[in-house]
N, C-alpha and C positions, 0 to 999 in steps of 0.2 A: 094101831097109832104106831106111826113111823118116827123116827128118834129127831128128825127135824120138827115133825110136828109139835114133839112134846116140847121142844125149846121153844118151838112159837107161841104155845097156849099156857106153860106155865114158867117161861125164862131161863134166862140162860145161869144164873144162880142155881134156881133149882136141879136145873138139868148136870152142874157141875157138882152138888150135894149128892142127888143120885149116882152117880158115876163113882163119888168116894166110896160112900155106903155100900156098894156091890162090891167095889174090890175089896174093901174091907171083911166083906163076908166071905170073898171066894168063891163068888158065882162062877160057873163055866161058862165058857166064850159062846155055847151054842144054846143056852137058858134065855126063854124070850121074855121079856116084861111087857105089860102095859100099863096104865093108868086110867082107873075107875074110881070115879069119886073123889079124887087128890090123893088115893092108895095104890103104891105100886102092886101087880099081882103076875105069877107066871103065868105064859098065855102062851098056846099055839100060835097066836099071831100076836105080831108087836115086833119089838127092837131086842137086840140081843146087847152087850156090854161092848162089842166093839162098834156097832151101828150105833151107838151114843157117844164114843169118845170120839168116834171119822166126823161125826155133825157138829160135837160141840167145836174140834180142829177146823171144820169148814166154816162155822159161824166164824171163828177168831181169825179166819183171813180173810174174810169178803170184804170186797173191793167196791166201796160207798162210792167211790168217784171216779166209775173206769169212763160214765159218758159223760166227760166234763163238760161239752154244751148247756148241761141243767144245770151248772155251776158257775159260769159264768151269764154274767150280764151280757144281751145282747150289743148293747153301744160300747161295750171293751175294747179299748184297741192296744195293738201289739207296736211297741215302739223299740227300734233296733237301734242298738247303740255303735 
């Protein structure tokens, strides 16, 4: 499981909680984790603390309106003053 997938499956709040817990435990940056049945475990495949931190930061700066055409009615007219 990748960190981004963890956020999609469990939510941003849960990801932040896990990040805080890993930081408090002092887990090394190269230790990998995965989630099995709602519990996090050390794993040879998974995501690291840095992966999770980066995925959370990326999620926070996601631009949801970059394609403005999807958010404006086709009948909208621009009025220049």
